Every structure is written in structure tokens, then in C-alpha cells.
Biopython code that builds the backbone (N, CA, C, O; Angstrom):
import numpy as np
from Bio.PDB.StructureBuilder import StructureBuilder

atoms = [
    (1, "UNK", "N", (106.380, 147.671, 27.349)),
    (1, "UNK", "CA", (106.428, 148.570, 28.660)),
    (1, "UNK", "C", (106.930, 149.954, 28.576)),
    (1, "UNK", "O", (106.752, 150.828, 29.425)),
    (2, "UNK", "N", (107.538, 150.057, 27.531)),
    (2, "UNK", "CA", (107.991, 151.611, 27.544)),
    (2, "UNK", "C", (106.933, 152.562, 26.697)),
    (2, "UNK", "O", (106.736, 153.747, 26.966)),
    (3, "UNK", "N", (106.424, 151.988, 25.854)),
    (3, "UNK", "CA", (105.028, 152.350, 25.132)),
    (3, "UNK", "C", (104.271, 152.389, 26.338)),
    (3, "UNK", "O", (104.083, 153.482, 26.873)),
    (4, "UNK", "N", (103.947, 151.653, 26.693)),
    (4, "UNK", "CA", (102.740, 151.688, 28.116)),
    (4, "UNK", "C", (103.382, 152.936, 28.822)),
    (4, "UNK", "O", (102.736, 153.972, 28.667)),
    (5, "UNK", "N", (104.321, 153.018, 29.431)),
    (5, "UNK", "CA", (105.336, 154.221, 30.312)),
    (5, "UNK", "C", (104.784, 155.359, 29.575)),
    (5, "UNK", "O", (103.964, 156.023, 30.210)),
    (6, "UNK", "N", (105.120, 155.845, 28.040)),
    (6, "UNK", "CA", (104.977, 156.767, 27.509)),
    (6, "UNK", "C", (103.821, 157.349, 27.519)),
    (6, "UNK", "O", (103.589, 158.520, 27.820)),
    (7, "UNK", "N", (102.708, 156.123, 27.023)),
    (7, "UNK", "CA", (101.549, 156.583, 26.623)),
    (7, "UNK", "C", (100.827, 157.280, 28.476)),
    (7, "UNK", "O", (100.120, 158.265, 28.688)),
    (8, "UNK", "N", (101.299, 156.441, 29.288)),
    (8, "UNK", "CA", (100.730, 156.703, 30.639)),
    (8, "UNK", "C", (101.113, 157.971, 31.115)),
    (8, "UNK", "O", (100.530, 158.605, 31.993)),
    (9, "UNK", "N", (102.254, 158.357, 30.413)),
    (9, "UNK", "CA", (102.685, 159.712, 31.011)),
    (9, "UNK", "C", (101.924, 160.815, 30.301)),
    (9, "UNK", "O", (101.292, 161.723, 30.840)),
    (10, "UNK", "N", (102.136, 160.523, 28.619)),
    (10, "UNK", "CA", (101.402, 161.597, 28.071)),
    (10, "UNK", "C", (99.997, 161.539, 28.554)),
    (10, "UNK", "O", (99.583, 162.696, 28.622)),
    (11, "UNK", "N", (99.013, 160.616, 28.948)),
    (11, "UNK", "CA", (97.734, 161.007, 29.361)),
    (11, "UNK", "C", (97.315, 161.760, 30.570)),
    (11, "UNK", "O", (96.353, 162.460, 30.884)),
    (12, "UNK", "N", (98.649, 161.255, 31.245)),
    (12, "UNK", "CA", (98.898, 161.754, 32.731)),
    (12, "UNK", "C", (98.791, 163.312, 32.801)),
    (12, "UNK", "O", (98.002, 163.967, 33.481)),
    (13, "UNK", "N", (99.849, 163.801, 31.869)),
    (13, "UNK", "CA", (100.103, 165.279, 31.545)),
    (13, "UNK", "C", (99.163, 165.748, 30.931)),
    (13, "UNK", "O", (98.927, 166.944, 31.108)),
    (14, "UNK", "N", (98.596, 165.228, 30.313)),
    (14, "UNK", "CA", (97.617, 166.151, 29.703)),
    (14, "UNK", "C", (96.252, 166.306, 30.544)),
    (14, "UNK", "O", (95.516, 167.275, 30.360)),
    (15, "UNK", "N", (95.985, 165.392, 31.388)),
    (15, "UNK", "CA", (95.046, 165.338, 32.198)),
    (15, "UNK", "C", (95.567, 166.654, 33.246)),
    (15, "UNK", "O", (94.772, 167.534, 33.576)),
    (16, "UNK", "N", (96.621, 166.647, 33.582)),
    (16, "UNK", "CA", (97.188, 167.776, 34.050)),
    (16, "UNK", "C", (96.940, 169.514, 33.552)),
    (16, "UNK", "O", (96.894, 170.565, 34.192)),
    (17, "UNK", "N", (96.848, 169.256, 32.455)),
    (17, "UNK", "CA", (96.280, 170.778, 31.896)),
    (17, "UNK", "C", (94.716, 170.948, 31.606)),
    (17, "UNK", "O", (94.145, 171.537, 30.688)),
    (18, "UNK", "N", (94.272, 170.314, 32.577)),
    (18, "UNK", "CA", (92.533, 170.242, 32.394)),
    (18, "UNK", "C", (92.268, 171.805, 32.171)),
    (18, "UNK", "O", (93.087, 172.708, 32.343)),
    (19, "UNK", "N", (91.052, 171.911, 31.785)),
    (19, "UNK", "CA", (90.634, 173.421, 31.676)),
    (19, "UNK", "C", (89.704, 173.778, 32.615)),
    (19, "UNK", "O", (89.169, 174.887, 32.641)),
    (20, "UNK", "N", (89.478, 172.854, 33.418)),
    (20, "UNK", "CA", (88.546, 173.093, 34.855)),
    (20, "UNK", "C", (89.694, 173.316, 35.783)),
    (20, "UNK", "O", (90.608, 172.501, 35.905)),
    (21, "UNK", "N", (89.617, 174.511, 36.471)),
    (21, "UNK", "CA", (91.007, 174.601, 37.557)),
    (21, "UNK", "C", (90.372, 173.778, 38.819)),
    (21, "UNK", "O", (89.187, 173.575, 39.083)),
    (22, "UNK", "N", (91.316, 173.455, 39.371)),
    (22, "UNK", "CA", (91.241, 173.095, 40.654)),
    (22, "UNK", "C", (92.140, 173.349, 41.991)),
    (22, "UNK", "O", (93.117, 174.066, 41.775)),
    (23, "UNK", "N", (92.048, 173.070, 42.812)),
    (23, "UNK", "CA", (92.967, 173.653, 43.941)),
    (23, "UNK", "C", (94.360, 173.271, 43.505)),
    (23, "UNK", "O", (95.336, 174.013, 43.393)),
    (24, "UNK", "N", (94.261, 171.855, 43.258)),
    (24, "UNK", "CA", (96.040, 171.301, 43.073)),
    (24, "UNK", "C", (95.910, 171.807, 41.693)),
    (24, "UNK", "O", (97.125, 171.719, 41.516)),
    (25, "UNK", "N", (95.518, 172.226, 40.647)),
    (25, "UNK", "CA", (95.998, 172.718, 39.493)),
    (25, "UNK", "C", (96.933, 174.062, 39.626)),
    (25, "UNK", "O", (98.071, 174.356, 39.261)),
    (26, "UNK", "N", (95.598, 174.905, 40.520)),
    (26, "UNK", "CA", (96.021, 176.124, 40.623)),
    (26, "UNK", "C", (97.346, 176.099, 41.302)),
    (26, "UNK", "O", (98.105, 176.945, 40.828)),
    (27, "UNK", "N", (97.898, 175.335, 42.339)),
    (27, "UNK", "CA", (98.515, 175.456, 43.200)),
    (27, "UNK", "C", (100.185, 175.061, 42.524)),
    (27, "UNK", "O", (101.308, 175.224, 42.999)),
    (28, "UNK", "N", (99.787, 174.586, 41.449)),
    (28, "UNK", "CA", (101.427, 174.506, 40.828)),
    (28, "UNK", "C", (101.768, 175.812, 39.991)),
    (28, "UNK", "O", (102.853, 175.868, 39.412)),
    (29, "UNK", "N", (101.166, 176.511, 39.942)),
    (29, "UNK", "CA", (101.513, 177.910, 39.284)),
    (29, "UNK", "C", (101.970, 178.095, 37.660)),
    (29, "UNK", "O", (102.287, 179.212, 37.252)),
    (30, "UNK", "N", (101.977, 177.178, 36.967)),
    (30, "UNK", "CA", (102.347, 177.306, 35.470)),
    (30, "UNK", "C", (101.749, 178.576, 35.005)),
    (30, "UNK", "O", (102.500, 179.371, 34.439)),
    (31, "UNK", "N", (100.823, 178.800, 35.124)),
    (31, "UNK", "CA", (100.350, 180.313, 34.362)),
    (31, "UNK", "C", (101.131, 181.397, 34.635)),
    (31, "UNK", "O", (101.504, 182.091, 33.689)),
    (32, "UNK", "N", (101.489, 181.707, 35.888)),
    (32, "UNK", "CA", (102.428, 182.577, 36.142)),
    (32, "UNK", "C", (103.561, 182.732, 35.518)),
    (32, "UNK", "O", (103.827, 183.670, 34.766)),
    (33, "UNK", "N", (104.456, 181.587, 35.877)),
    (33, "UNK", "CA", (105.772, 181.309, 35.167)),
    (33, "UNK", "C", (105.871, 180.747, 33.685)),
    (33, "UNK", "O", (107.009, 180.630, 33.231)),
    (34, "UNK", "N", (104.928, 180.433, 32.985)),
    (34, "UNK", "CA", (105.185, 180.309, 31.884)),
    (34, "UNK", "C", (105.426, 178.543, 31.629)),
    (34, "UNK", "O", (106.390, 178.057, 32.222)),
    (35, "UNK", "N", (104.652, 177.701, 30.851)),
    (35, "UNK", "CA", (104.786, 176.569, 30.555)),
    (35, "UNK", "C", (106.187, 175.809, 30.581)),
    (35, "UNK", "O", (106.370, 174.716, 31.117)),
    (36, "UNK", "N", (107.300, 176.692, 29.806)),
    (36, "UNK", "CA", (108.419, 176.284, 29.681)),
    (36, "UNK", "C", (109.390, 176.123, 31.325)),
    (36, "UNK", "O", (109.988, 175.197, 31.873)),
    (37, "UNK", "N", (109.180, 177.257, 31.586)),
    (37, "UNK", "CA", (109.894, 177.340, 32.914)),
    (37, "UNK", "C", (109.163, 176.299, 33.968)),
    (37, "UNK", "O", (109.983, 175.619, 34.584)),
    (38, "UNK", "N", (107.848, 176.054, 34.281)),
    (38, "UNK", "CA", (107.436, 175.243, 34.948)),
    (38, "UNK", "C", (108.094, 173.861, 34.686)),
    (38, "UNK", "O", (108.750, 173.243, 35.524)),
    (39, "UNK", "N", (107.821, 173.432, 33.346)),
    (39, "UNK", "CA", (108.133, 172.069, 33.293)),
    (39, "UNK", "C", (109.982, 172.327, 33.405)),
    (39, "UNK", "O", (110.628, 171.355, 33.797)),
    (40, "UNK", "N", (110.530, 173.252, 33.157)),
    (40, "UNK", "CA", (112.019, 172.936, 33.403)),
    (40, "UNK", "C", (112.279, 173.126, 34.888)),
    (40, "UNK", "O", (113.374, 172.732, 35.290)),
    (41, "UNK", "N", (111.350, 173.728, 35.860)),
    (41, "UNK", "CA", (111.349, 173.633, 37.321)),
    (41, "UNK", "C", (111.362, 172.057, 37.795)),
    (41, "UNK", "O", (112.292, 171.660, 38.497)),
    (42, "UNK", "N", (110.438, 171.284, 37.444)),
    (42, "UNK", "CA", (110.250, 170.270, 37.435)),
    (42, "UNK", "C", (111.168, 169.149, 37.265)),
    (42, "UNK", "O", (111.268, 168.108, 37.915)),
    (43, "UNK", "N", (112.055, 169.739, 35.885)),
    (43, "UNK", "CA", (112.902, 168.246, 35.542)),
    (43, "UNK", "C", (114.156, 169.069, 36.254)),
    (43, "UNK", "O", (114.932, 168.295, 36.815)),
    (44, "UNK", "N", (114.497, 170.370, 36.346)),
    (44, "UNK", "CA", (115.385, 170.201, 37.581)),
    (44, "UNK", "C", (115.523, 169.830, 39.060)),
    (44, "UNK", "O", (116.578, 169.628, 39.662)),
    (45, "UNK", "N", (114.637, 169.792, 39.402)),
    (45, "UNK", "CA", (113.943, 169.229, 40.824)),
    (45, "UNK", "C", (114.227, 167.178, 40.548)),
    (45, "UNK", "O", (114.580, 166.372, 41.409)),
    (46, "UNK", "N", (113.961, 166.950, 39.323)),
    (46, "UNK", "CA", (114.437, 165.439, 39.130)),
    (46, "UNK", "C", (115.939, 165.075, 39.230)),
    (46, "UNK", "O", (116.503, 164.095, 39.716)),
    (47, "UNK", "N", (116.428, 166.248, 38.574)),
    (47, "UNK", "CA", (117.685, 165.735, 38.232)),
    (47, "UNK", "C", (118.565, 165.969, 39.621)),
    (47, "UNK", "O", (119.560, 165.266, 39.800)),
    (48, "UNK", "N", (118.201, 166.913, 40.546)),
    (48, "UNK", "CA", (118.727, 167.011, 41.895)),
    (48, "UNK", "C", (118.342, 166.006, 42.958)),
    (48, "UNK", "O", (118.769, 165.899, 44.108)),
    (49, "UNK", "N", (117.201, 165.107, 42.137)),
    (49, "UNK", "CA", (117.153, 163.667, 43.068)),
    (49, "UNK", "C", (115.863, 164.225, 44.065)),
    (49, "UNK", "O", (115.474, 163.442, 44.931)),
    (50, "UNK", "N", (115.375, 165.212, 43.983)),
    (50, "UNK", "CA", (114.082, 165.782, 44.821)),
    (50, "UNK", "C", (112.836, 165.349, 43.874)),
    (50, "UNK", "O", (112.157, 166.140, 43.219)),
    (51, "UNK", "N", (112.671, 163.980, 43.926)),
    (51, "UNK", "CA", (111.507, 163.459, 43.002)),
    (51, "UNK", "C", (110.103, 163.780, 43.957)),
    (51, "UNK", "O", (109.061, 163.886, 43.309)),
    (52, "UNK", "N", (110.029, 163.905, 45.125)),
    (52, "UNK", "CA", (108.571, 164.625, 45.743)),
    (52, "UNK", "C", (108.376, 166.038, 45.424)),
    (52, "UNK", "O", (107.369, 166.575, 44.961)),
    (53, "UNK", "N", (109.676, 166.635, 45.795)),
    (53, "UNK", "CA", (109.362, 168.259, 45.301)),
    (53, "UNK", "C", (109.002, 168.487, 43.714)),
    (53, "UNK", "O", (108.277, 169.331, 43.187)),
    (54, "UNK", "N", (109.694, 167.533, 43.208)),
    (54, "UNK", "CA", (109.291, 167.696, 41.476)),
    (54, "UNK", "C", (107.679, 167.709, 41.206)),
    (54, "UNK", "O", (106.995, 168.634, 40.771)),
    (55, "UNK", "N", (107.334, 166.555, 41.552)),
    (55, "UNK", "CA", (105.681, 166.215, 41.513)),
    (55, "UNK", "C", (104.763, 167.206, 41.949)),
    (55, "UNK", "O", (103.731, 167.582, 41.393)),
    (56, "UNK", "N", (105.397, 167.672, 43.278)),
    (56, "UNK", "CA", (104.652, 168.679, 43.954)),
    (56, "UNK", "C", (104.340, 169.985, 43.112)),
    (56, "UNK", "O", (103.262, 170.540, 42.897)),
    (57, "UNK", "N", (105.734, 170.324, 42.669)),
    (57, "UNK", "CA", (105.946, 171.466, 41.898)),
    (57, "UNK", "C", (104.850, 171.266, 40.349)),
    (57, "UNK", "O", (104.177, 172.180, 39.873)),
    (58, "UNK", "N", (104.910, 170.179, 39.931)),
    (58, "UNK", "CA", (104.365, 169.961, 38.521)),
    (58, "UNK", "C", (102.946, 169.959, 38.928)),
    (58, "UNK", "O", (102.217, 170.742, 38.321)),
    (59, "UNK", "N", (102.414, 169.207, 39.863)),
    (59, "UNK", "CA", (100.613, 169.142, 40.237)),
    (59, "UNK", "C", (100.499, 169.670, 41.416)),
    (59, "UNK", "O", (99.429, 169.253, 41.858)),
    (60, "UNK", "N", (101.018, 170.385, 42.216)),
    (60, "UNK", "CA", (100.675, 170.376, 43.344)),
    (60, "UNK", "C", (100.223, 169.667, 44.349)),
    (60, "UNK", "O", (101.185, 169.040, 44.794)),
    (61, "UNK", "N", (99.026, 169.370, 45.100)),
    (61, "UNK", "CA", (99.183, 168.336, 45.966)),
    (61, "UNK", "C", (98.164, 167.109, 45.256)),
    (61, "UNK", "O", (97.687, 166.291, 46.042)),
    (62, "UNK", "N", (97.928, 167.016, 44.213)),
    (62, "UNK", "CA", (97.386, 166.129, 43.360)),
    (62, "UNK", "C", (98.088, 164.759, 43.646)),
    (62, "UNK", "O", (99.300, 164.645, 43.461)),
    (63, "UNK", "N", (97.205, 163.566, 44.167)),
    (63, "UNK", "CA", (97.583, 162.376, 44.306)),
    (63, "UNK", "C", (96.834, 161.492, 43.607)),
    (63, "UNK", "O", (95.644, 161.384, 43.903)),
    (64, "UNK", "N", (97.461, 160.609, 42.431)),
    (64, "UNK", "CA", (96.177, 160.101, 41.840)),
    (64, "UNK", "C", (96.865, 158.632, 41.670)),
    (64, "UNK", "O", (98.042, 158.640, 42.032)),
    (65, "UNK", "N", (96.439, 157.502, 41.246)),
    (65, "UNK", "CA", (96.752, 156.525, 40.974)),
    (65, "UNK", "C", (98.106, 156.435, 39.845)),
    (65, "UNK", "O", (99.065, 155.664, 39.794)),
    (66, "UNK", "N", (97.689, 157.603, 38.985)),
    (66, "UNK", "CA", (98.733, 157.480, 37.761)),
    (66, "UNK", "C", (99.908, 158.157, 38.537)),
    (66, "UNK", "O", (101.023, 157.648, 38.646)),
    (67, "UNK", "N", (99.590, 159.186, 38.989)),
    (67, "UNK", "CA", (101.175, 159.676, 39.613)),
    (67, "UNK", "C", (101.939, 158.797, 40.517)),
    (67, "UNK", "O", (103.163, 158.915, 40.572)),
    (68, "UNK", "N", (101.453, 158.121, 41.070)),
    (68, "UNK", "CA", (101.803, 156.968, 42.439)),
    (68, "UNK", "C", (102.725, 156.003, 41.123)),
    (68, "UNK", "O", (103.935, 155.804, 41.223)),
    (69, "UNK", "N", (102.049, 155.589, 40.167)),
    (69, "UNK", "CA", (102.289, 154.676, 39.299)),
    (69, "UNK", "C", (103.764, 155.139, 38.362)),
    (69, "UNK", "O", (104.729, 154.399, 38.171)),
    (70, "UNK", "N", (103.640, 156.274, 37.968)),
    (70, "UNK", "CA", (104.644, 156.908, 37.196)),
    (70, "UNK", "C", (105.921, 157.326, 38.154)),
    (70, "UNK", "O", (106.996, 157.530, 37.590)),
    (71, "UNK", "N", (105.840, 157.450, 39.468)),
    (71, "UNK", "CA", (106.869, 158.175, 40.317)),
    (71, "UNK", "C", (107.672, 156.479, 40.679)),
    (71, "UNK", "O", (108.861, 156.342, 40.970)),
    (72, "UNK", "N", (106.801, 155.512, 40.576)),
    (72, "UNK", "CA", (107.524, 154.161, 41.056)),
    (72, "UNK", "C", (108.366, 153.754, 39.789)),
    (72, "UNK", "O", (109.527, 153.348, 39.739)),
    (73, "UNK", "N", (107.322, 154.010, 38.629)),
    (73, "UNK", "CA", (108.371, 153.818, 37.118)),
    (73, "UNK", "C", (109.697, 154.743, 37.111)),
    (73, "UNK", "O", (110.709, 154.191, 36.678)),
    (74, "UNK", "N", (109.814, 156.113, 37.547)),
    (74, "UNK", "CA", (110.876, 156.440, 37.711)),
    (74, "UNK", "C", (111.758, 156.151, 38.620)),
    (74, "UNK", "O", (112.903, 155.876, 38.260)),
    (75, "UNK", "N", (111.490, 156.154, 39.659)),
    (75, "UNK", "CA", (112.401, 155.672, 40.770)),
    (75, "UNK", "C", (112.963, 154.105, 40.460)),
    (75, "UNK", "O", (113.944, 153.641, 41.042)),
    (76, "UNK", "N", (112.308, 153.490, 39.614)),
    (76, "UNK", "CA", (113.192, 152.234, 38.769)),
    (76, "UNK", "C", (114.251, 152.270, 37.968)),
    (76, "UNK", "O", (115.216, 151.511, 37.878)),
    (77, "UNK", "N", (113.812, 153.733, 37.107)),
    (77, "UNK", "CA", (114.916, 154.362, 36.557)),
    (77, "UNK", "C", (116.008, 154.640, 37.011)),
    (77, "UNK", "O", (117.138, 154.286, 36.675)),
    (78, "UNK", "N", (115.564, 155.443, 37.976)),
    (78, "UNK", "CA", (116.838, 155.779, 38.806)),
    (78, "UNK", "C", (117.601, 154.836, 39.472)),
    (78, "UNK", "O", (118.649, 155.286, 39.934)),
    (79, "UNK", "N", (117.386, 153.664, 39.656)),
    (79, "UNK", "CA", (117.993, 152.683, 40.238)),
    (79, "UNK", "C", (118.571, 152.027, 39.230)),
    (79, "UNK", "O", (119.740, 151.664, 39.366)),
    (80, "UNK", "N", (117.771, 151.720, 37.880)),
    (80, "UNK", "CA", (118.846, 151.058, 36.764)),
    (80, "UNK", "C", (119.834, 151.851, 36.533)),
    (80, "UNK", "O", (120.987, 151.500, 36.782)),
    (81, "UNK", "N", (119.565, 152.930, 36.069)),
    (81, "UNK", "CA", (120.332, 153.761, 34.968)),
    (81, "UNK", "C", (121.316, 154.879, 36.133)),
    (81, "UNK", "O", (122.374, 155.377, 35.749)),
    (82, "UNK", "N", (120.859, 155.089, 37.287)),
    (82, "UNK", "CA", (121.586, 156.092, 38.299)),
    (82, "UNK", "C", (121.048, 157.296, 37.721)),
    (82, "UNK", "O", (120.594, 157.394, 36.581)),
    (83, "UNK", "N", (121.144, 158.340, 38.714)),
    (83, "UNK", "CA", (121.039, 159.644, 38.775)),
    (83, "UNK", "C", (120.759, 160.374, 37.291)),
    (83, "UNK", "O", (121.717, 160.110, 36.564)),
    (84, "UNK", "N", (119.905, 161.090, 36.691)),
    (84, "UNK", "CA", (119.780, 161.912, 35.785)),
    (84, "UNK", "C", (121.244, 162.757, 35.663)),
    (84, "UNK", "O", (121.793, 163.178, 36.681)),
    (85, "UNK", "N", (121.795, 162.952, 34.371)),
    (85, "UNK", "CA", (122.896, 164.133, 34.613)),
    (85, "UNK", "C", (122.085, 165.406, 34.041)),
    (85, "UNK", "O", (122.723, 166.442, 34.227)),
    (86, "UNK", "N", (121.167, 165.552, 33.562)),
    (86, "UNK", "CA", (120.430, 166.866, 33.018)),
    (86, "UNK", "C", (119.350, 166.444, 32.049)),
    (86, "UNK", "O", (119.048, 165.255, 31.944)),
    (87, "UNK", "N", (118.764, 167.385, 31.342)),
    (87, "UNK", "CA", (117.627, 167.351, 30.712)),
    (87, "UNK", "C", (117.882, 168.357, 29.303)),
    (87, "UNK", "O", (118.767, 169.210, 29.231)),
    (88, "UNK", "N", (117.074, 168.097, 28.422)),
    (88, "UNK", "CA", (117.292, 168.818, 27.565)),
    (88, "UNK", "C", (115.869, 168.962, 26.587)),
    (88, "UNK", "O", (115.196, 167.935, 26.498)),
    (89, "UNK", "N", (115.416, 170.106, 25.900)),
    (89, "UNK", "CA", (114.249, 170.464, 25.285)),
    (89, "UNK", "C", (114.295, 169.820, 24.242)),
    (89, "UNK", "O", (115.396, 170.186, 23.830)),
    (90, "UNK", "N", (113.795, 168.901, 23.259)),
    (90, "UNK", "CA", (113.493, 168.639, 22.233)),
    (90, "UNK", "C", (112.468, 169.137, 21.278)),
    (90, "UNK", "O", (112.781, 169.032, 20.092)),
    (91, "UNK", "N", (111.529, 169.558, 21.496)),
    (91, "UNK", "CA", (110.208, 170.011, 20.786)),
    (91, "UNK", "C", (109.476, 171.099, 21.635)),
    (91, "UNK", "O", (109.368, 170.906, 22.846)),
    (92, "UNK", "N", (109.140, 171.846, 21.263)),
    (92, "UNK", "CA", (108.049, 172.621, 21.493)),
    (92, "UNK", "C", (107.117, 172.845, 20.374)),
    (92, "UNK", "O", (107.492, 173.350, 19.316)),
    (93, "UNK", "N", (105.891, 172.468, 20.599)),
    (93, "UNK", "CA", (104.703, 172.363, 19.387)),
    (93, "UNK", "C", (103.532, 173.380, 20.124)),
    (93, "UNK", "O", (103.419, 173.483, 21.345)),
    (94, "UNK", "N", (102.909, 173.917, 19.385)),
    (94, "UNK", "CA", (101.805, 174.768, 19.627)),
    (94, "UNK", "C", (101.095, 173.894, 18.966)),
    (94, "UNK", "O", (101.562, 173.507, 17.895)),
    (95, "UNK", "N", (99.752, 173.340, 19.436)),
    (95, "UNK", "CA", (98.657, 172.855, 18.393)),
    (95, "UNK", "C", (97.312, 173.909, 18.777)),
    (95, "UNK", "O", (96.665, 173.995, 19.821)),
    (96, "UNK", "N", (97.215, 174.501, 17.754)),
    (96, "UNK", "CA", (95.981, 175.423, 17.708)),
    (96, "UNK", "C", (96.426, 176.625, 18.332)),
    (96, "UNK", "O", (97.612, 176.944, 18.239)),
    (97, "UNK", "N", (95.296, 177.593, 19.197)),
    (97, "UNK", "CA", (95.913, 178.299, 19.848)),
    (97, "UNK", "C", (95.302, 177.988, 21.439)),
    (97, "UNK", "O", (95.107, 178.942, 22.192)),
    (98, "UNK", "N", (95.023, 176.598, 21.877)),
    (98, "UNK", "CA", (94.863, 176.157, 23.045)),
    (98, "UNK", "C", (95.764, 175.125, 23.774)),
    (98, "UNK", "O", (95.502, 174.744, 24.915)),
    (99, "UNK", "N", (96.960, 174.639, 22.985)),
    (99, "UNK", "CA", (97.265, 173.395, 23.197)),
    (99, "UNK", "C", (99.063, 173.901, 23.159)),
    (99, "UNK", "O", (99.459, 174.743, 22.353)),
    (100, "UNK", "N", (100.023, 173.193, 24.207)),
    (100, "UNK", "CA", (101.127, 173.446, 24.000)),
    (100, "UNK", "C", (101.896, 172.114, 24.560)),
    (100, "UNK", "O", (101.864, 171.756, 25.738)),
    (101, "UNK", "N", (102.621, 171.418, 23.463)),
    (101, "UNK", "CA", (103.404, 170.127, 23.954)),
    (101, "UNK", "C", (104.962, 170.584, 23.952)),
    (101, "UNK", "O", (105.508, 171.307, 23.119)),
    (102, "UNK", "N", (105.517, 169.998, 25.058)),
    (102, "UNK", "CA", (106.861, 170.212, 25.479)),
    (102, "UNK", "C", (107.324, 168.727, 25.416)),
    (102, "UNK", "O", (106.476, 167.852, 25.587)),
    (103, "UNK", "N", (108.550, 168.413, 25.193)),
    (103, "UNK", "CA", (109.117, 167.135, 24.751)),
    (103, "UNK", "C", (110.816, 167.389, 25.487)),
    (103, "UNK", "O", (111.643, 168.156, 24.993)),
    (104, "UNK", "N", (110.998, 166.741, 26.461)),
    (104, "UNK", "CA", (112.130, 166.719, 27.100)),
    (104, "UNK", "C", (113.003, 165.296, 27.121)),
    (104, "UNK", "O", (112.580, 164.193, 27.469)),
    (105, "UNK", "N", (113.844, 165.510, 26.824)),
    (105, "UNK", "CA", (114.796, 164.321, 27.731)),
    (105, "UNK", "C", (115.523, 164.269, 28.397)),
    (105, "UNK", "O", (116.570, 164.904, 28.275)),
    (106, "UNK", "N", (115.209, 163.328, 29.578)),
    (106, "UNK", "CA", (115.910, 163.225, 30.742)),
    (106, "UNK", "C", (117.064, 162.716, 30.707)),
    (106, "UNK", "O", (116.905, 161.507, 30.538)),
    (107, "UNK", "N", (118.420, 163.027, 30.788)),
    (107, "UNK", "CA", (119.618, 162.158, 30.300)),
    (107, "UNK", "C", (120.121, 161.968, 31.668)),
    (107, "UNK", "O", (120.602, 162.703, 32.531)),
    (108, "UNK", "N", (119.730, 160.229, 31.513)),
    (108, "UNK", "CA", (120.511, 159.268, 32.549)),
    (108, "UNK", "C", (121.918, 159.069, 31.726)),
    (108, "UNK", "O", (122.180, 159.275, 30.541)),
    (109, "UNK", "N", (122.815, 158.533, 32.941)),
    (109, "UNK", "CA", (124.360, 158.266, 32.221)),
    (109, "UNK", "C", (124.128, 156.848, 31.204)),
    (109, "UNK", "O", (125.106, 156.454, 30.568)),
    (110, "UNK", "N", (122.905, 156.162, 31.088)),
    (110, "UNK", "CA", (123.466, 154.972, 30.060)),
    (110, "UNK", "C", (122.356, 155.232, 28.983)),
    (110, "UNK", "O", (122.754, 155.161, 27.820)),
    (111, "UNK", "N", (121.029, 155.522, 29.177)),
    (111, "UNK", "CA", (120.002, 156.469, 28.210)),
    (111, "UNK", "C", (119.382, 157.276, 28.936)),
    (111, "UNK", "O", (119.447, 157.550, 30.134)),
    (112, "UNK", "N", (118.453, 157.819, 27.660)),
    (112, "UNK", "CA", (117.785, 158.960, 27.973)),
    (112, "UNK", "C", (116.232, 158.667, 28.425)),
    (112, "UNK", "O", (115.908, 157.523, 28.106)),
    (113, "UNK", "N", (115.400, 159.251, 28.950)),
    (113, "UNK", "CA", (114.071, 158.740, 28.965)),
    (113, "UNK", "C", (113.025, 160.150, 28.630)),
    (113, "UNK", "O", (113.097, 161.170, 29.316)),
    (114, "UNK", "N", (112.083, 160.000, 27.482)),
    (114, "UNK", "CA", (111.400, 160.607, 26.814)),
    (114, "UNK", "C", (110.405, 161.276, 27.880)),
    (114, "UNK", "O", (109.935, 160.497, 28.709)),
    (115, "UNK", "N", (110.026, 162.625, 27.962)),
    (115, "UNK", "CA", (108.820, 163.186, 28.703)),
    (115, "UNK", "C", (107.839, 164.269, 27.906)),
    (115, "UNK", "O", (108.239, 165.426, 27.774)),
    (116, "UNK", "N", (106.811, 163.948, 27.486)),
    (116, "UNK", "CA", (105.960, 164.905, 26.867)),
    (116, "UNK", "C", (105.237, 165.237, 27.928)),
    (116, "UNK", "O", (104.805, 164.447, 28.767)),
    (117, "UNK", "N", (105.030, 166.920, 27.901)),
    (117, "UNK", "CA", (104.253, 167.371, 28.964)),
    (117, "UNK", "C", (103.293, 168.431, 28.027)),
    (117, "UNK", "O", (103.732, 169.130, 27.114)),
    (118, "UNK", "N", (101.713, 168.366, 28.535)),
    (118, "UNK", "CA", (101.149, 169.135, 27.725)),
    (118, "UNK", "C", (100.489, 169.919, 28.522)),
    (118, "UNK", "O", (100.034, 169.556, 29.607)),
    (119, "UNK", "N", (100.372, 171.229, 27.972)),
    (119, "UNK", "CA", (99.681, 172.285, 28.698)),
    (119, "UNK", "C", (98.483, 172.918, 28.115)),
    (119, "UNK", "O", (98.484, 173.444, 27.002)),
    (120, "UNK", "N", (97.332, 172.844, 28.997)),
    (120, "UNK", "CA", (96.068, 173.134, 27.676)),
    (120, "UNK", "C", (95.577, 174.453, 28.233)),
    (120, "UNK", "O", (95.398, 174.575, 29.445)),
    (121, "UNK", "N", (95.308, 175.653, 27.203)),
    (121, "UNK", "CA", (95.041, 176.723, 27.335)),
    (121, "UNK", "C", (96.214, 177.789, 27.947)),
    (121, "UNK", "O", (95.928, 178.399, 28.977)),
    (122, "UNK", "N", (97.077, 177.934, 27.529)),
    (122, "UNK", "CA", (98.353, 178.773, 28.276)),
    (122, "UNK", "C", (97.956, 180.168, 28.092)),
    (122, "UNK", "O", (98.668, 181.075, 28.522)),
]
sb = StructureBuilder()
sb.init_structure("model")
sb.init_model(0)
sb.init_chain("A")
sb.init_seg("    ")
for serial, (resi, resn, name, xyz) in enumerate(atoms, 1):
    if name == "N":
        sb.init_residue(resn, " ", resi, " ")
    sb.init_atom(name, np.array(xyz, "f"), 0.0, 1.0, " ", f" {name:<3s}", serial, name[0])
structure = sb.get_structure()
């Protein structure tokens, strides 16, 4: 189950950073803020319990089945482990000149949850 969630999140976030602009992609505004600030704004909103606003910040108005499934899984984590206490960036990796991978721990009271967020062509 954990591997499935990790893979779904990774694929979803890789698709987020597709090279083709769309209205939803441009609405998220990560190019103006930079990848780290954009990802951390998403995580700040998750820590504040504003999940809907967090996903809107990350993805604009894009609503896919993957987003709905990810939100449902994350709501389950909130129910099981309580609200997150914060987050910590544990990895920033540049792959070539076109891809940045950011890995964060979302710190729940009982256990952390890992988020890999990919940005293409930053």
C-alpha cells in the first residue's frame, strides 16, 4: 500500500511538471516563485489543514482521478495520525538541466510521510 501511494504520488507530480503548458499548470505559478517556494507553500497549507487550498496552489484547477485518490489517501493519514506538525526538505536533486526533484517529509505526530515533487524545465 505504501509503495502504491509513493508511486502514485511520484507519477502524479511528474505529470504536474509536463513540458506542455496548460491553463491549470500556469495557474499554479511555480515558475515565478521557484520550485522550492512553490512546494513549500503547498506543504505549509497542508500543515495548516487547508488541503483543498494546498492542492489548488500546487496544481491550479486541475482535477484528475489521481488527484482525488491522493487527497483521499492523505485524508486517511490525517485521520490515522492527526494533523502534521510540519515538514522538512530532505533532498534537492537536479537531474540534467531540465528536471528538479524535491523530497520532503511531512511530519505527522506518529510517523512521517514522504513526498517527491518533480519540476520539469524550471
